[in-house]
C-alpha positions in Angstrom: 11.0 17.8 -11.1 9.7 20.0 -8.3 11.8 20.7 -5.2 12.0 17.9 -2.6 11.0 15.2 -5.0 14.6 13.9 -5.3 18.0 13.7 -3.7 21.1 14.0 -5.9 24.3 12.5 -4.6 27.6 13.4 -6.4 31.0 11.9 -6.0 33.7 14.0 -4.2 37.4 13.8 -4.6 39.6 11.9 -2.0 37.0 9.3 -1.1 38.4 7.3 1.8 38.0 3.9 0.2 40.4 4.9 -2.6 40.7 7.1 -5.6 39.1 4.5 -7.9 35.8 4.9 -6.0 33.0 5.6 -6.4 32.7 4.2 -9.9 29.4 6.0 -10.6 29.7 9.8 -10.2 26.1 10.7 -9.7 23.1 8.9 -8.3 19.6 10.5 -8.2 17.1 9.2 -5.7 13.4 9.7 -6.5 10.6 9.3 -4.1 7.7 7.5 -5.7 5.1 6.2 -3.2 2.9 4.2 -5.6 4.2 0.7 -6.5 2.6 0.7 -10.0 4.2 4.0 -10.8 7.6 2.8 -9.8 7.3 -0.3 -12.0 6.0 1.6 -14.9 8.9 4.1 -14.7 11.3 1.2 -14.5 9.8 -0.4 -17.6 9.9 3.0 -19.5 13.5 3.7 -18.5 12.7 6.8 -16.4 14.3 5.1 -13.4 17.0 2.4 -13.5 16.9 0.8 -10.1 13.9 -0.2 -8.0 14.7 -1.8 -4.6 12.4 -4.4 -3.2 10.2 -5.4 -6.2 6.9 -6.7 -5.0 6.7 -10.5 -5.6 3.6 -10.1 -7.6 5.4 -7.9 -10.1 8.2 -10.4 -10.9 6.3 -12.1 -13.7 5.9 -8.9 -15.7 9.6 -7.9 -15.3 11.6 -11.1 -15.4 11.8 -11.2 -19.3 12.7 -7.6 -19.9 16.2 -7.6 -21.5 17.2 -4.2 -20.1 16.5 -5.3 -16.5 18.1 -7.9 -14.2 16.3 -9.1 -11.1 18.8 -9.6 -8.3 17.6 -12.1 -5.7 19.0 -12.6 -2.2 17.4 -14.5 0.7 16.2 -11.8 3.1 17.1 -11.8 6.8 13.4 -11.4 7.8 10.1 -13.2 7.8 6.4 -12.7 7.1 4.1 -13.7 9.9 0.8 -13.1 11.7 1.2 -11.3 15.0 -1.4 -12.5 17.6 -2.0 -9.7 20.1 -2.7 -11.4 23.4 -3.4 -8.1 25.1 -6.2 -7.1 22.7 -7.7 -10.6 22.1 -7.4 -12.8 25.2 -8.1 -16.2 23.5 -4.6 -15.8 21.9 -3.2 -16.3 25.4 -4.0 -20.0 25.2 -1.1 -21.8 23.6 -3.6 -24.4 22.3 -5.4 -21.7 20.3 -2.2 -20.3 18.9 -1.0 -23.8 17.9 -4.4 -24.5 16.3 -4.3 -21.4 14.2 -0.8 -22.3 13.1 -1.9 -25.8 12.0 -4.8 -24.2 10.1 -2.6 -22.3 7.6 -1.6 -24.1 4.4 1.7 -22.3 4.0 3.0 -24.6 1.3 0.0 -23.8 -1.0 0.3 -20.0 -0.2 4.0 -20.1 -1.1 3.6 -22.1 -4.3 0.6 -20.2 -5.7 0.2 -16.7 -4.4 4.0 -16.2 -4.1 4.9 -18.4 -7.1 7.8 -20.1 -5.2 9.7 -16.8 -4.8 10.1 -17.5 -1.0 10.4 -20.6 1.2 8.5 -21.5 4.4 10.0 -20.2 7.6 9.6 -21.7 11.0 11.0 -18.9 13.2 12.4 -15.4 13.3 16.0 -16.2 12.6 16.7 -17.3 9.0 19.1 -20.0 7.6 21.6 -17.4 6.5 22.4 -16.6 10.1 25.1 -18.3 12.2 22.5 -18.5 15.0 19.8 -20.3 13.0 18.2 -23.3 14.7 16.6 -25.8 12.3 15.3 -28.2 14.9 12.2 -26.4 16.1 8.5 -27.3 16.4 6.8 -27.0 13.0 3.2 -26.5 12.2 2.5 -28.2 8.9 -1.0 -27.9 7.5 -3.3 -30.1 9.6 -6.8 -28.9 10.0 -7.9 -32.0 11.9 -5.2 -31.3 14.5 -6.3 -27.7 14.6 -9.9 -28.7 15.3 -8.8 -31.1 18.0 -6.8 -28.4 19.8 -9.7 -25.9 19.7 -12.1 -28.5 21.1 -9.6 -29.3 23.9 -9.4 -25.5 24.6 -13.2 -25.4 25.0 -14.1 -23.8 21.7 -17.1 -25.6 20.4 -18.7 -25.1 17.0 -21.9 -23.0 17.2 -25.0 -22.8 15.1 -23.4 -20.5 12.5 -20.3 -22.8 12.2 -18.2 -20.4 14.2 -16.6 -21.8 17.4 -17.8 -20.3 20.7 -16.8 -20.4 24.4 -18.6 -18.9 27.3 -21.1 -17.3 24.9 -18.4 -15.5 22.9 -17.4 -16.3 19.3 -13.8 -17.0 18.2 -13.9 -14.0 16.0 -11.2 -11.3 15.5 -9.9 -8.8 12.9 -6.6 -9.0 11.1 -5.1 -5.8 9.8 -2.6 -5.6 6.9 -1.3 -3.1 4.4 -3.6 -1.8 1.7 -2.2 -1.7 -1.8 0.2 -4.6 -1.1 -1.4 -7.2 -3.4 0.5 -10.1 -1.9 -0.6 -9.4 1.6 -4.2 -8.8 0.5 -4.2 -12.2 -1.2 -2.4 -14.0 1.6 -4.8 -12.6 4.2 -7.8 -13.8 2.2 -6.3 -17.3 1.9 -5.7 -17.4 5.7 -9.2 -16.1 6.3 -10.7 -19.0 4.4 -8.4 -21.6 6.0 -9.4 -20.3 9.5 -13.1 -20.5 8.6 -12.6 -24.2 7.6 -11.8 -24.9 11.3 -14.5 -22.7 12.7 -12.6 -19.5 13.3 -14.0 -16.2 12.1 -11.3 -13.7 11.0 -12.2 -10.4 9.3 -9.6 -8.5 7.2 -9.1 -4.8 7.5 -6.8 -3.0 5.0 -4.9 0.1 6.1 -2.6 2.5 4.4 1.1 2.2 5.3 1.1 5.5 7.4 -1.9 4.6 9.5 -1.0 1.0 10.2 2.3 2.0 11.8 0.6 4.0 14.5 -2.0 1.3 15.1 0.4 -1.5 15.6 2.7 0.4 17.9 -0.2 1.4 20.0 -1.3 -2.2 20.2 -4.7 -1.2 18.8 -5.4 -4.4 16.8 -6.2 -8.1 17.2 -3.9 -9.6 14.7 -1.6 -8.3 11.9 0.0 -9.7 8.8 3.4 -8.1 8.3 7.1 -8.8 8.4 10.0 -8.1 10.6 13.3 -7.4 8.8 16.2 -8.2 11.1 19.6 -6.6 11.2 22.9 -8.5 10.6 23.0 -9.4 14.3 20.4 -12.1 15.4 19.0 -10.1 18.3 15.4 -10.9 19.1 15.0 -9.3 22.5 13.2 -6.2 21.1 10.4 -8.4 19.7 10.0 -11.2 22.3 11.1 -10.1 25.8 8.3 -9.7 28.3 9.4 -6.1 29.2 9.7 -5.0 25.5 6.0 -4.5 24.8 5.1 -1.0 23.3 6.3 1.6 23.9 9.4 -0.1 25.2 9.9 -2.3 22.2 8.2 -4.3 19.4 6.7 -7.2 21.4 3.4 -6.5 19.8 2.3 -10.1 20.5 2.3 -9.0 24.1 3.6 -12.5 24.8 5.2 -12.7 28.3 7.4 -15.7 29.2 10.0 -15.4 31.9 12.1 -18.3 30.6 12.3 -16.8 27.1 13.1 -13.4 28.4 15.9 -14.7 30.5 17.4 -16.5 27.5 17.1 -13.4 25.3 18.8 -11.1 27.8 21.5 -13.6 28.5 22.3 -13.9 24.8 22.6 -10.1 24.5 25.1 -10.1 27.3 27.2 -12.9 26.0 30.3 -12.2 23.9 31.4 -15.7 23.2 29.7 -16.6 20.0 29.4 -20.3 20.6 27.7 -19.7 24.0 25.5 -17.0 22.5 24.5 -19.4 19.6 23.3 -22.0 22.2 21.2 -19.4 24.0 19.6 -18.1 20.8 18.9 -21.6 19.5 17.2 -22.4 22.8 15.2 -19.2 22.5 14.1 -20.1 19.0 12.9 -23.5 20.2 10.9 -21.9 22.9 9.3 -19.4 20.5 8.3 -22.2 18.1 7.0 -24.5 20.9 4.8 -21.7 22.3 3.6 -20.7 18.8 4.1 -17.1 19.8 3.0 -16.0 16.3 2.1 -17.7 13.0 5.4 -17.8 11.0 4.8 -18.0 7.3 7.8 -17.5 4.9 11.1 -15.7 4.5 11.5 -12.3 2.9 13.2 -13.0 -0.4 14.6 -9.6 -1.6 14.3 -8.9 -5.2 15.9 -5.7 -6.6 15.5 -4.6 -10.2 18.7 -3.2 -11.7 19.9 -2.4 -15.2 21.4 -5.5 -17.0 24.5 -3.3 -17.6 25.1 -2.8 -13.9 27.9 -4.8 -12.3 28.9 -5.4 -8.7 25.4 -4.9 -7.4 25.1 -7.5 -4.6 21.9 -6.8 -2.8 21.7 -7.1 1.0 19.7 -9.6 3.1 19.5 -7.2 6.2 17.6 -4.0 6.8 20.7 -2.0 5.8 19.4 -1.7 2.3 20.9 -2.5 -1.1 23.2 0.5 -1.3 25.8 -0.8 1.2 28.4 -1.3 -1.6 27.2 1.5 -3.9 30.8 2.7 -4.3 31.6 -0.5 -6.3 28.7 -0.2 -8.7 29.7 0.3 -12.3 28.1 0.4 -15.7 29.9 -2.2 -17.8 31.7 -0.5 -20.7 31.2 -3.7 -22.8 27.4 -3.4 -22.4 26.9 0.4 -22.8 26.3 0.0 -26.5 
């Protein structure tokens, strides 16, 4: 390998967790940008661990005897961000709710995602102590979507696309190129929107370029995920004063009541009281259909079948949190 293509970590004596750790004495990290290359090297045995296997690759890996697919429910969610600052029609809650009702999430999960994930209805997932199950939900209902759009003044034009004040209900969604799942999901949503008279174009962007675009707010809508930390803090993504560059509120959704709830939850030490505040915030986010929530981020890591004590991690801390406990089973080495 050439220089800077890898990082080699080696065990040192007197590790603070105890003399018995770490179990594995050397770990080599390789940097492979292309997903297909990572999977091919996993299959050939050139690499032993691949974190965050794309869901569309599960089928070709699940029956390989040398590999175990470790699944954990991720503390994150895939969704469509609706940039109210860039596309003003998103500022109407009726339009946002209509778009949410237009998406057949169950079919997307059961076909494109092959049941590897479950439908999500908000940013905090069931594994969290702050999860609120009783929120407004938007099950597939194109008739309801059409009714809401009519109520909001968006009438079907000659081309089948809804119009208001001479302007079409037409926008562009960006998502990551080379991510087959997102490309397929965006195409499915595109068709479902068209069925209710909404024109959504899809623009694929490489991972490096898309980061700069979303943080500058230079987009109409975006299909992506937020991966939350262990603490269920949502202020960064939903408070009115946390739009870029001050935060990640790239919906540019501004709601004084929600902002008050979020900051109060950040300043509350008592967990029971904080839970109440966060649950109310989740209900507010769902009621206002701030974004189109799709499904959770099931985390699938590929590891050798001989590796024991690999536990995965649902948060954004990554799967190496207990790497000191990893061990190649002596009984399986042969």
